[in-house]
C-alpha positions as CSV (number, residue, x, y, z in Angstrom):
1,M,-3.7,-17.7,-19.3
2,R,-3.2,-16.0,-15.8
3,W,-1.5,-18.2,-13.3
4,P,-3.1,-18.7,-9.9
5,H,-1.4,-16.5,-7.3
6,L,-0.2,-19.4,-5.2
7,Q,1.3,-21.2,-8.1
8,L,3.0,-18.0,-9.2
9,V,4.8,-17.5,-5.8
10,G,5.6,-21.2,-5.5
11,L,7.2,-21.3,-8.9
12,L,9.2,-18.2,-8.2
13,V,10.5,-19.9,-5.0
14,I,11.6,-22.9,-7.0
15,L,13.2,-20.7,-9.7
16,T,15.2,-18.9,-7.1
17,M,16.4,-21.9,-5.2
18,T,19.8,-21.4,-6.8
19,A,20.4,-18.5,-4.4
20,Q,22.7,-19.0,-1.5
21,S,22.2,-22.1,0.7
22,M,20.6,-21.7,4.1
23,A,23.4,-23.7,5.8
24,Q,24.3,-20.2,6.8
25,P,20.8,-18.9,7.3
26,L,21.4,-15.1,7.3
27,A,22.5,-13.2,4.4
28,T,25.4,-10.6,4.4
29,R,24.2,-7.1,4.4
30,P,25.3,-5.0,1.4
31,S,28.1,-2.6,2.2
32,Q,26.3,0.5,0.8
33,E,22.5,1.2,1.2
34,A,20.7,4.5,1.2
35,L,18.9,3.9,4.4
36,S,20.4,3.0,7.7
37,L,18.4,0.1,9.2
38,D,17.7,-1.0,12.7
39,L,20.0,-4.0,12.7
40,D,21.8,-5.8,15.6
41,S,24.9,-7.9,14.8
42,A,24.6,-9.8,18.2
43,V,21.2,-10.9,17.3
44,V,22.3,-12.0,13.9
45,K,25.1,-14.1,15.4
46,R,22.8,-15.7,17.9
47,L,20.3,-16.7,15.3
48,A,23.0,-18.0,13.0
49,S,23.9,-20.3,15.8
50,V,20.4,-22.0,15.6
51,E,21.6,-24.1,12.6
52,D,24.3,-25.6,14.7
53,F,21.9,-26.6,17.4
54,I,19.5,-28.0,14.8
55,A,22.3,-30.1,13.4
56,D,23.0,-31.4,16.9
57,K,19.2,-32.0,17.4
58,Q,19.2,-30.0,20.7
59,W,15.5,-29.2,20.2
60,D,14.7,-27.8,23.6
61,L,17.7,-25.4,23.2
62,V,16.6,-24.4,19.7
63,A,13.1,-23.6,20.9
64,S,14.3,-21.6,23.9
65,L,16.7,-19.7,21.7
66,L,14.1,-18.8,19.1
67,R,11.6,-17.8,21.7
68,Q,14.0,-15.8,23.9
69,T,15.4,-13.9,20.9
70,Q,12.0,-13.0,19.6
71,A,10.9,-11.9,23.1
72,E,13.9,-9.7,23.7
73,K,14.4,-7.9,20.3
74,P,11.3,-8.7,18.1
75,E,11.6,-5.5,16.0
76,K,15.3,-5.7,15.0
77,L,15.8,-6.6,11.4
78,V,17.8,-9.4,10.0
79,P,18.9,-10.0,6.4
80,V,17.7,-13.2,4.8
81,A,18.8,-12.5,1.3
82,P,20.6,-9.5,-0.4
83,G,18.2,-6.5,-0.1
84,W,15.6,-8.4,1.8
85,Y,15.2,-8.0,5.6
86,V,12.6,-9.3,8.0
87,S,11.9,-8.7,11.7
88,V,13.5,-10.9,14.3
89,A,10.0,-11.9,15.3
90,R,9.2,-13.0,11.7
91,Y,12.5,-14.8,11.2
92,C,12.0,-16.7,14.4
93,Q,8.5,-17.8,13.4
94,C,9.8,-18.9,9.9
95,Q,12.5,-20.9,11.5
96,A,10.2,-22.6,14.1
97,A,7.7,-23.4,11.3
98,L,10.6,-25.3,9.4
99,L,11.6,-27.5,12.4
100,P,11.4,-31.2,11.9
101,P,8.7,-33.0,14.0
102,A,10.8,-33.5,17.0
103,G,12.0,-29.9,17.0
104,L,8.4,-28.6,16.4
105,A,7.1,-30.7,19.3
106,A,9.8,-29.2,21.5
107,Y,8.8,-25.7,20.4
108,R,5.1,-26.3,21.0
109,R,5.8,-27.6,24.6
110,Q,7.0,-24.1,25.3
111,A,4.7,-22.0,23.1
112,D,1.3,-23.7,22.9
113,A,-0.1,-22.8,26.4
114,T,0.2,-19.1,25.7
115,A,-1.1,-19.3,22.2
116,N,-4.1,-21.4,23.3
117,K,-4.8,-18.9,26.0
118,W,-4.9,-16.1,23.5
119,L,-7.3,-18.1,21.2
120,N,-9.6,-18.9,24.1
121,D,-9.6,-15.2,25.2
122,A,-10.5,-14.2,21.6
123,D,-13.4,-16.7,21.6
124,R,-14.8,-15.2,24.8
125,L,-15.0,-11.8,23.1
126,P,-18.5,-10.6,22.1
127,L,-19.2,-11.5,18.4
128,T,-19.8,-7.8,17.8
129,N,-16.3,-6.9,18.8
130,L,-14.7,-7.7,15.5
131,T,-11.7,-5.4,15.9
132,R,-10.5,-7.0,19.2
133,Q,-11.1,-10.5,17.8
134,R,-9.0,-9.8,14.8
135,A,-6.2,-8.2,16.9
136,A,-6.2,-11.4,19.0
137,W,-6.0,-13.7,16.0
138,L,-3.3,-11.5,14.4
139,R,-1.3,-11.7,17.7
140,I,-1.2,-15.5,17.4
141,A,-0.3,-15.4,13.7
142,R,2.4,-12.8,14.2
143,Q,4.0,-14.1,17.5
144,S,3.1,-17.8,17.6
145,F,2.8,-18.9,14.0
146,A,4.2,-22.4,14.5
147,S,1.9,-23.1,17.5
148,S,-0.7,-25.9,17.3
149,C,-3.6,-23.4,17.2
150,A,-2.2,-20.8,14.8
151,D,-3.9,-22.6,11.9
152,Q,-7.3,-21.9,13.7
153,A,-6.4,-18.2,14.0
154,L,-5.4,-18.0,10.3
155,A,-8.6,-19.7,9.2
156,R,-10.7,-17.2,11.3
157,L,-8.7,-14.3,9.8
158,A,-9.5,-15.6,6.4
159,E,-13.1,-16.0,7.0
160,Q,-13.5,-12.6,8.6
161,S,-11.6,-11.0,5.7
162,F,-14.0,-12.7,3.2
163,E,-17.0,-11.5,5.2
164,Q,-15.7,-8.0,5.1
165,G,-15.2,-8.2,1.2
166,D,-11.4,-8.2,1.4
167,F,-11.0,-11.3,-0.9
168,A,-7.3,-10.7,-1.4
169,A,-6.4,-10.8,2.3
170,S,-8.7,-13.8,2.7
171,R,-6.7,-15.6,0.0
172,T,-3.4,-14.6,1.7
173,Y,-4.4,-16.2,5.1
174,W,-5.8,-19.3,3.4
175,E,-2.6,-19.8,1.4
176,M,-0.7,-19.8,4.6
177,L,-2.4,-23.1,5.4
178,L,-1.2,-25.0,2.5
179,P,2.5,-26.2,1.8
180,A,4.7,-24.2,-0.4
181,S,5.4,-25.4,-3.9
182,G,9.1,-25.6,-3.2
183,S,11.6,-25.8,-0.3
184,L,11.5,-22.9,2.1
185,R,15.0,-23.5,3.3
186,T,16.5,-21.3,0.6
187,A,17.5,-17.7,0.5
188,A,14.3,-17.0,-1.6
189,G,12.0,-19.0,0.6
190,L,13.0,-18.5,4.2
191,G,10.9,-15.4,4.6
192,L,7.7,-17.1,3.5
193,L,5.3,-18.3,6.2
194,R,3.5,-21.6,5.8
195,H,1.9,-23.5,8.8
196,P,3.9,-26.7,9.3
197,D,1.0,-29.1,9.9
198,S,-2.4,-27.4,9.6
199,S,-5.4,-29.3,10.9
200,Q,-7.5,-27.5,8.3
201,V,-8.7,-29.9,5.5
202,A,-6.7,-29.1,2.4
203,A,-9.8,-29.6,0.2
204,Q,-11.7,-27.1,2.2
205,V,-8.9,-24.6,2.1
206,R,-8.5,-24.8,-1.7
207,A,-12.3,-24.6,-2.1
208,H,-12.2,-21.2,-0.2
209,L,-9.5,-20.1,-2.6
210,V,-11.7,-20.9,-5.6
211,L,-14.5,-18.9,-3.8
212,C,-12.1,-15.9,-3.5
213,S,-11.5,-15.9,-7.2
214,L,-15.2,-16.2,-7.9
215,F,-16.0,-13.2,-5.7
216,E,-13.2,-11.2,-7.2
217,R,-14.7,-11.9,-10.5
218,D,-11.5,-13.5,-11.8
219,A,-13.0,-16.0,-14.2
220,D,-9.7,-17.2,-15.7
221,R,-8.1,-18.0,-12.3
222,A,-11.4,-19.6,-11.0
223,H,-11.5,-21.8,-14.1
224,Q,-7.8,-23.0,-13.7
225,E,-8.4,-23.5,-9.9
226,L,-11.5,-25.6,-10.5
227,I,-9.6,-27.9,-13.0
228,T,-6.8,-28.4,-10.3
229,F,-9.4,-28.8,-7.5
230,R,-11.2,-31.5,-9.5
231,R,-7.9,-33.4,-10.0
232,L,-6.9,-33.2,-6.4
233,H,-10.2,-33.3,-4.5
234,G,-12.8,-34.4,-7.0
235,D,-14.7,-36.5,-4.4
236,A,-14.2,-34.3,-1.3
237,T,-17.2,-33.3,0.7
238,G,-17.6,-30.3,2.9
239,R,-19.4,-27.1,3.7
240,L,-19.3,-24.0,1.6
241,A,-21.4,-20.9,1.5
242,G,-23.7,-22.3,4.1
243,R,-24.3,-25.6,2.2
244,D,-23.1,-29.2,2.6
245,G,-22.2,-31.4,-0.3
246,V,-19.5,-32.4,-2.8
247,L,-17.2,-29.4,-2.9
248,I,-16.6,-29.4,-6.6
249,E,-20.3,-29.5,-7.4
250,L,-21.0,-26.6,-4.9
251,L,-18.1,-24.5,-6.5
252,S,-19.3,-25.2,-10.1
253,E,-22.8,-24.3,-9.1
254,L,-21.7,-21.0,-7.4
255,R,-19.6,-20.3,-10.6
256,D,-22.5,-20.9,-12.9
257,N,-24.8,-18.7,-10.8
258,R,-22.5,-15.8,-10.4
259,P,-23.8,-12.8,-12.4
260,A,-21.5,-11.9,-15.3
261,E,-19.5,-8.8,-14.8
262,A,-21.1,-5.7,-16.2
263,R,-18.5,-4.5,-18.6
264,S,-19.1,-0.9,-19.3
265,D,-17.3,1.2,-21.9
266,S,-15.8,4.4,-20.5
267,T,-16.0,6.0,-24.0
268,M,-19.8,6.1,-23.4
269,S,-18.9,9.0,-21.1
270,Q,-18.1,11.8,-23.4
271,F,-16.4,14.3,-21.0
272,D,-16.6,16.7,-23.9
273,R,-18.4,19.6,-22.0
274,R,-17.1,22.0,-19.6
275,L,-19.7,21.8,-16.7
276,W,-18.1,24.1,-14.3
277,E,-14.8,25.5,-13.3
278,V,-13.3,27.1,-10.1
279,A,-10.0,28.7,-9.2
280,L,-8.8,28.0,-5.6
281,P,-7.5,30.9,-3.7
282,V,-3.7,31.3,-3.6
283,S,-2.4,29.5,-0.5
284,L,-0.4,31.6,1.9
285,V,1.6,28.5,3.1
286,A,2.0,27.1,-0.4
287,P,2.1,30.1,-2.7
288,N,3.2,28.2,-5.7
289,S,0.0,26.1,-5.5
290,G,1.6,22.8,-6.4
291,D,-0.4,19.9,-7.7
292,I,-3.9,19.4,-6.4
293,L,-5.4,15.9,-6.3
294,P,-9.2,16.3,-5.5
295,A,-11.4,13.6,-4.2
296,A,-15.2,13.0,-4.3
297,A,-17.8,11.5,-2.0
298,G,-21.4,11.2,-3.3
299,N,-22.3,14.4,-5.0
300,T,-19.6,16.4,-3.3
301,L,-16.1,17.3,-4.7
302,F,-13.4,18.1,-2.2
303,A,-10.0,19.7,-2.7
304,T,-7.3,21.3,-0.6
305,N,-4.6,23.9,-1.4
306,G,-2.7,23.1,1.8
307,E,-4.2,26.0,3.7
308,A,-7.9,25.0,3.5
309,V,-10.3,22.3,2.6
310,F,-12.9,23.2,0.0
311,A,-16.3,21.4,-0.7
312,F,-18.2,21.9,-4.0
313,D,-21.5,20.5,-5.3
314,A,-20.4,18.1,-7.9
315,E,-23.2,19.0,-10.4
316,T,-23.1,22.8,-10.1
317,G,-19.8,23.7,-8.7
318,R,-21.5,25.9,-6.1
319,P,-20.0,25.9,-2.5
320,K,-21.4,23.0,-0.5
321,W,-23.2,23.7,2.7
322,S,-23.1,27.5,2.0
323,E,-25.5,30.1,0.9
324,D,-22.9,32.2,-1.0
325,S,-22.3,30.9,-4.5
326,G,-20.1,33.7,-5.9
327,D,-16.7,33.0,-4.4
328,A,-14.6,29.9,-4.0
329,R,-13.7,31.0,-0.4
330,A,-17.4,30.3,0.5
331,A,-16.6,26.6,-0.2
332,V,-14.1,26.4,2.6
333,I,-15.1,23.9,5.4
334,H,-11.9,24.0,7.3
335,S,-8.7,26.1,7.2
336,L,-5.6,26.6,9.2
337,A,-6.0,28.8,12.3
338,D,-2.7,30.7,11.7
339,P,-1.4,30.2,8.2
340,V,2.3,31.4,8.1
341,P,4.3,31.3,4.9
342,P,7.8,29.7,5.0
343,K,10.8,32.0,5.2
344,L,13.1,30.1,2.8
345,Q,12.7,28.7,-0.5
346,I,11.3,25.1,-1.0
347,N,13.0,22.7,-3.3
348,G,10.8,20.0,-4.8
349,H,7.2,19.9,-5.7
350,A,4.2,20.4,-3.5
351,W,1.3,17.9,-3.7
352,H,-2.1,18.5,-2.0
353,S,-4.2,15.3,-1.6
354,L,-7.1,14.1,0.5
355,T,-8.3,10.8,1.8
356,I,-12.0,9.8,2.3
357,Q,-12.9,6.9,4.5
358,N,-16.6,6.3,5.1
359,E,-18.0,9.7,6.2
360,R,-14.7,11.1,7.3
361,L,-12.2,13.3,5.3
362,Y,-8.6,13.4,6.3
363,A,-6.2,16.1,5.0
364,R,-2.6,17.3,5.6
365,L,-2.5,21.0,5.9
366,G,0.4,23.5,6.4
367,T,3.6,24.3,4.5
368,P,4.6,21.6,2.0
369,I,8.1,21.4,3.9
370,T,9.0,17.8,4.8
371,G,12.8,18.4,5.0
372,K,13.3,21.6,7.1
373,A,16.2,23.9,6.6
374,K,18.2,24.6,9.7
375,Q,17.2,28.4,9.7
376,E,13.5,27.8,8.8
377,A,11.2,28.8,11.5
378,N,7.8,28.2,9.7
379,S,7.5,24.5,8.8
380,H,4.1,23.8,10.5
381,S,2.0,20.8,9.3
382,E,-1.1,19.2,10.8
383,L,-3.6,16.4,10.1
384,V,-7.3,17.1,10.4
385,G,-10.2,14.8,10.4
386,L,-13.6,16.3,9.2
387,D,-17.1,14.9,9.4
388,I,-18.4,15.1,5.8
389,G,-21.6,13.1,6.6
390,G,-24.1,14.7,9.0
391,G,-21.4,17.1,10.2
392,E,-21.1,19.1,6.9
393,G,-17.4,19.3,7.3
394,K,-17.2,19.9,11.0
395,L,-13.7,19.4,12.5
396,V,-13.5,16.2,14.5
397,W,-9.9,16.4,15.5
398,R,-6.6,18.0,14.6
399,V,-3.0,16.9,15.3
400,A,0.1,19.2,14.8
401,A,3.3,17.3,13.7
402,E,5.5,19.3,15.9
403,E,3.5,18.1,18.9
404,I,4.7,14.5,18.3
405,G,7.6,13.5,20.4
406,R,8.0,16.6,22.4
407,Q,10.2,14.7,24.9
408,D,12.6,13.7,22.1
409,P,15.9,15.6,22.6
410,L,15.9,16.2,18.8
411,G,12.4,17.6,18.8
412,A,13.1,21.1,19.5
413,N,15.5,21.7,16.6
414,S,14.2,19.1,14.2
415,P,10.4,18.6,14.7
416,W,8.4,16.1,12.6
417,C,6.7,17.1,9.5
418,F,3.7,15.0,8.1
419,E,4.1,13.7,4.6
420,G,1.0,13.2,2.3
421,S,-2.5,12.7,3.4
422,P,-3.0,9.6,5.5
423,V,-4.7,6.3,4.9
424,A,-7.4,5.0,7.2
425,D,-9.7,2.3,8.1
426,S,-12.8,2.5,10.4
427,Q,-10.6,2.5,13.6
428,R,-7.2,4.1,12.7
429,V,-5.4,6.6,10.7
430,F,-1.8,6.0,9.3
431,V,0.6,8.6,8.0
432,A,4.3,8.9,7.1
433,L,6.5,11.3,9.0
434,R,9.9,12.9,8.2
435,R,12.4,15.0,10.0
436,S,15.5,16.3,8.6
437,L,18.2,17.1,11.2
438,P,20.9,15.9,11.9
439,Q,19.9,13.3,9.2
440,E,16.7,12.5,7.5
441,Q,14.6,10.0,9.4
442,I,11.4,8.5,8.1
443,N,8.7,7.1,10.4
444,V,5.2,5.7,10.2
445,A,2.6,6.7,12.9
446,C,-0.9,5.5,13.7
447,F,-3.6,7.5,15.4
448,D,-7.0,6.5,16.7
449,A,-9.6,7.6,14.1
450,D,-12.1,8.9,16.8
451,T,-9.8,10.6,19.3
452,A,-6.5,11.3,17.4
453,R,-4.7,9.6,20.3
454,L,-1.2,8.5,19.0
455,L,-1.2,4.7,19.1
456,W,2.3,4.1,17.9
457,N,5.2,5.9,16.0
458,R,7.7,3.7,14.4
459,K,11.1,4.4,12.8
460,V,11.6,3.0,9.3
461,G,15.1,4.2,8.7
462,I,17.6,7.1,8.6
463,T,19.0,8.2,5.3
464,V,22.8,7.9,5.2
465,V,23.5,10.6,2.5
466,A,24.3,14.2,3.4
467,T,21.5,16.7,3.5
468,D,21.6,20.4,2.6
469,E,20.8,22.2,5.9
470,A,20.4,25.5,4.0
471,V,17.3,24.6,2.0
472,N,13.8,23.3,2.7
473,S,12.5,20.4,0.6
474,A,9.1,19.0,-0.2
475,S,8.0,15.4,-0.6
476,H,4.7,13.6,-0.5
477,L,4.9,10.0,0.7
478,R,1.6,8.2,0.9
479,L,0.9,4.8,2.5
480,T,-0.9,1.8,1.2
481,L,-3.2,-0.3,3.6
482,A,-3.7,-4.0,2.9
483,E,-3.5,-7.4,4.6
484,D,-3.4,-5.9,8.1
485,S,-0.2,-4.1,7.1
486,V,0.8,-0.6,6.1
487,F,3.2,-0.4,3.0
488,L,5.6,2.6,2.5
489,S,7.9,3.3,-0.4
490,T,10.4,5.8,1.1
491,D,11.8,7.1,-2.2
492,A,15.1,6.7,-0.3
493,G,16.3,3.2,-1.2
494,A,13.8,1.1,0.8
495,I,10.2,-0.3,0.8
496,A,8.7,-1.4,4.1
497,A,5.8,-3.3,5.4
498,V,4.7,-2.2,8.9
499,D,2.2,-4.1,11.1
500,A,-1.1,-2.1,11.3
501,Q,-1.7,-3.4,14.9
502,D,1.5,-2.3,16.6
503,G,3.8,-0.7,14.0
504,A,6.4,-3.4,14.1
505,I,8.2,-3.6,10.8
506,R,7.4,-7.0,9.2
507,W,9.8,-6.8,6.2
508,L,11.9,-4.3,4.4
509,R,13.4,-4.4,0.9
510,T,16.3,-2.2,-0.2
511,Y,17.4,-1.3,-3.7
512,A,20.2,0.8,-5.3
513,S,19.1,4.4,-5.0
514,E,20.2,6.8,-7.8
515,D,21.1,9.4,-5.2
516,T,24.5,10.8,-5.5
517,L,24.4,14.2,-3.7
518,S,21.5,14.9,-1.5
519,S,18.6,12.8,-0.3
520,R,16.4,15.9,-0.9
521,D,17.4,16.5,-4.5
522,R,17.3,13.0,-6.0
523,R,13.7,12.4,-6.3
524,R,12.1,13.1,-9.7
525,H,8.7,14.7,-9.9
526,G,5.8,12.3,-9.5
527,H,3.5,10.6,-7.2
528,T,3.8,6.8,-6.9
529,P,2.5,5.3,-3.6
530,P,2.6,1.4,-3.8
531,V,-0.3,-0.2,-5.6
532,Y,-1.6,-3.4,-4.0
533,H,-3.4,-6.0,-6.0
534,D,-4.2,-9.6,-5.3
535,G,-1.5,-10.2,-2.7
536,V,1.2,-8.3,-4.7
537,L,2.7,-4.8,-4.2
538,Y,3.7,-2.9,-7.4
539,V,6.2,-0.2,-6.5
540,A,8.0,2.5,-8.7
541,P,10.1,4.5,-6.3
542,L,11.0,8.1,-7.4
543,D,14.7,7.7,-6.7
544,T,15.3,4.9,-9.2
545,D,14.1,3.7,-12.6
546,L,13.1,0.3,-11.2
547,L,9.6,-1.1,-11.3
548,M,9.1,-3.9,-8.8
549,A,6.5,-6.5,-7.9
550,I,6.8,-7.7,-4.3
551,H,4.9,-10.5,-2.5
552,A,3.0,-8.3,0.0
553,E,2.9,-10.7,2.9
554,S,6.5,-11.8,2.9
555,G,8.6,-9.2,1.0
556,L,9.8,-11.7,-1.6
557,L,10.8,-10.0,-4.8
558,L,8.8,-11.6,-7.6
559,W,10.4,-9.5,-10.4
560,Q,12.0,-6.1,-11.0
561,R,12.6,-4.2,-14.2
562,E,14.6,-1.1,-15.0
563,W,12.1,0.9,-16.9
564,P,13.2,2.9,-20.0
565,D,10.9,5.7,-19.4
566,P,11.1,7.1,-15.8
567,I,7.8,6.4,-14.2
568,H,6.0,9.4,-12.6
569,F,2.6,7.8,-11.9
570,V,1.3,4.2,-11.3
571,L,-2.3,4.4,-12.4
572,G,-3.5,1.0,-11.3
573,I,-4.5,-2.4,-12.8
574,S,-7.1,-3.4,-15.3
575,D,-7.6,-6.6,-17.4
576,G,-4.5,-8.2,-15.9
577,T,-2.4,-5.2,-16.9
578,L,-0.5,-2.7,-14.7
579,V,-0.7,0.7,-16.3
580,V,2.2,3.2,-15.5
581,Q,2.9,6.6,-16.8
582,G,6.1,8.5,-17.6
583,R,6.6,10.7,-20.6
584,S,4.5,8.0,-22.3
585,L,1.9,5.5,-21.2
586,W,2.8,1.8,-20.7
587,G,1.0,-1.4,-20.1
588,V,2.9,-4.0,-17.9
589,V,2.4,-7.8,-17.7
590,L,1.6,-8.5,-14.1
591,E,3.4,-11.9,-13.9
592,T,6.6,-10.9,-15.6
593,G,7.0,-7.1,-15.7
594,D,7.4,-7.1,-19.4
595,P,5.7,-4.5,-21.7
596,A,2.1,-5.8,-22.3
597,W,1.2,-3.8,-25.5
598,P,2.2,-5.0,-28.9
599,H,3.6,-1.5,-29.7
600,R,5.0,-1.3,-26.2
601,R,3.8,2.2,-25.4
602,V,1.5,5.0,-26.2
603,G,3.2,8.3,-26.8
604,H,6.6,9.5,-28.2
605,E,9.4,11.9,-27.5
606,D,7.7,14.8,-29.1
607,P,7.1,17.2,-26.2
608,E,3.6,17.9,-27.6
609,G,2.8,14.3,-27.3
610,S,4.2,13.7,-23.7
611,S,2.2,13.3,-20.6
612,I,0.9,16.5,-18.9
613,G,-0.5,15.4,-15.6
614,C,-1.6,12.1,-14.1
615,G,-4.0,10.0,-16.1
616,V,-6.9,7.9,-14.7
617,L,-8.3,4.4,-15.1
618,I,-12.0,4.3,-15.6
619,D,-13.4,0.8,-16.0
620,H,-11.2,-0.8,-18.7
621,D,-9.8,2.2,-20.3
622,V,-7.1,4.8,-19.4
623,W,-7.8,8.5,-19.9
624,W,-4.4,10.0,-20.5
625,P,-3.6,13.7,-20.8
626,N,-1.0,15.4,-22.9
627,R,-0.7,19.0,-23.7
628,E,-3.6,19.3,-26.1
629,E,-5.6,16.1,-25.9
630,L,-7.2,13.5,-23.7
631,I,-6.5,10.1,-25.2
632,V,-8.6,7.1,-24.4
633,V,-6.5,3.9,-24.4
634,S,-7.6,0.3,-23.9
635,A,-5.8,-1.1,-20.8
636,S,-5.7,-4.6,-22.2
637,S,-4.3,-3.8,-25.7
638,G,-2.9,-0.3,-25.7
639,R,-5.2,0.6,-28.6
640,I,-6.2,4.2,-28.9
641,K,-9.9,4.3,-28.8
642,R,-10.7,8.0,-28.9
643,R,-9.1,11.4,-28.8
644,L,-10.7,14.4,-27.1
645,E,-9.4,17.8,-28.3
646,L,-8.8,19.7,-25.1
647,K,-7.3,22.8,-26.6
648,A,-9.2,23.0,-29.8
649,S,-12.6,22.2,-28.3
650,L,-12.4,23.4,-24.8
651,G,-9.5,25.9,-24.7
652,L,-7.8,23.7,-22.0
653,T,-4.4,22.0,-21.5
654,G,-3.7,18.8,-19.8
655,G,-3.5,18.3,-16.0
656,H,-4.2,15.7,-13.3
657,L,-7.3,13.7,-13.8
658,A,-9.8,12.3,-11.3
659,A,-13.1,10.5,-12.1
660,F,-16.3,10.6,-10.1
661,G,-19.7,9.5,-11.3
662,R,-20.2,10.6,-14.8
663,S,-17.7,13.5,-14.5
664,L,-14.0,14.0,-14.9
665,V,-12.0,16.6,-12.9
666,L,-9.0,18.3,-14.6
667,S,-6.7,19.9,-12.1
668,R,-4.0,22.4,-13.3
669,G,-2.4,24.3,-10.4
670,G,-5.2,25.8,-8.5
671,Q,-7.7,25.5,-11.3
672,L,-10.3,22.8,-11.2
673,T,-12.4,22.1,-14.3
674,V,-15.2,19.5,-14.3
675,L,-15.9,17.8,-17.6
676,G,-18.9,15.8,-18.4
677,E,-22.0,15.4,-20.5
678,L,-24.9,17.9,-20.7
679,L,-27.7,15.6,-19.9
680,P,-31.3,16.5,-21.0
681,K,-33.4,18.0,-18.0
């Protein structure tokens, strides 16, 4: 049985109540961490004094102190438990929400007028201006969570998220309107936000949580939630899905009328024919080609080699939007204006990825350098946005990394480098940045999706280990966008959640990095951006053997496991199982982090049976490549369902896989091979 998400987090809060008491509310920072964080000891001391004023019941002073500290230094970080940091703004909101009635009343006398004005201003916005409305509601939730009207803002965020099909975010906002299962005045619970006295009807809130489960097609969770709902609110009435009535009856009817999930079998797709193949030209800026991760939209397959973006007809392999069909160069839809190779050697592995959002394609082009050597003159990187709808790949905008922060004194000798391809929504584009001298610094930046105007650029941290100024290095950090936040695994001892609206760090978790020499040499080969699922972030940083599950909204660590097989790829989630890949293929139980398959893993130590390239989840199965085969594995059981002889049948070896339509792309260096079925004409 799969536990409901709220019960899981609540139970974990209770289980960790043995952590240090909150009589001293702020944790001690560990003496050695891999990333230097934006801390302020004076702020920590001031916030620690809040407990003394609470004990003396000096409520007006407590309220003033919390609001003043939040206003003056909202973006500084404070430790709430070992390895767990939250922003000053979040910490103050958590503390305000925990005040007893007299303290909460004092806080609201100071905060309610402003929060109510923000809510009223949002209500006066045109109904078509969803982006500005959401920004206004988020402002209340982020800056005045304990105010009287914050529950209304949370409910509207939940409703809008649901209407936009983001059921996981909707669930997160609804959950904030219900009390936690255990005390929040613990080291484990202080960073969790729960509205102190929501005016929203509990039965109505829980009904919406069931609705989220139904629309997510999570039948097991919906069944358990309905049992609990009937026990707690069996006679409650209300409005749901445009209808009035007894809520349990409305929910049961919705459940019974939901169409059953169409469960397809990926082995129906044979992928046993070579449909077409193309070799991308050697890149001048990345002569070793690196690893290419293509992407598809409709009937077009896109790829980049770091110097250009290519578009191919997915069925024939011919260049898209070009009359010339004889040369891969005819498939170029955009390329660097002045490709210049790096002068010095690059340590690390180059990755070339793309991001497609609606009818826009985003790519990072340029040398794969993200850690520039002191004597390296050619480390150019840029982001481009291309119109792949009616524009046939036309350039919409371009931003060069070295143009960012030109006024910064460090900019001349240590310009920024873009990391991997960005993530985007309909309004904004987010990307990780790095610069290397005098120490490595990691940032997250946000650009306007239409104009490329820089909206914000936020420091996450500075690595504390020494760097080798004589060599270049390559890395490929990619962000994850969910719950109005951007999540980054730095592969440098920290995982951060950044507010998508203004770039403020919401929370940050640190862990023991395995670095002993240089921050540029420690990362193993792989590509593991965080995977978000149902309110939880699953992370396997490349500088440690840890696999972690983190509550996405708060940063609370749900579990962590030291994995016996160093993880190179996190493939995704299917049938309640997280699938990760190292030398072997593993299934992981979402709730505990334990191995999910009876035989623990697929694969063995024999080099011929080890992973060669990144696998892919298709429906409920994993397609996993090794040197000579593609092996189809059930995600739920780990059972091998089929083996496709790559070498014997097709003369191919393993590589990175990507699925689109009824085809499978196999990428090996600059070679792209599309596999599929030869369908009758």
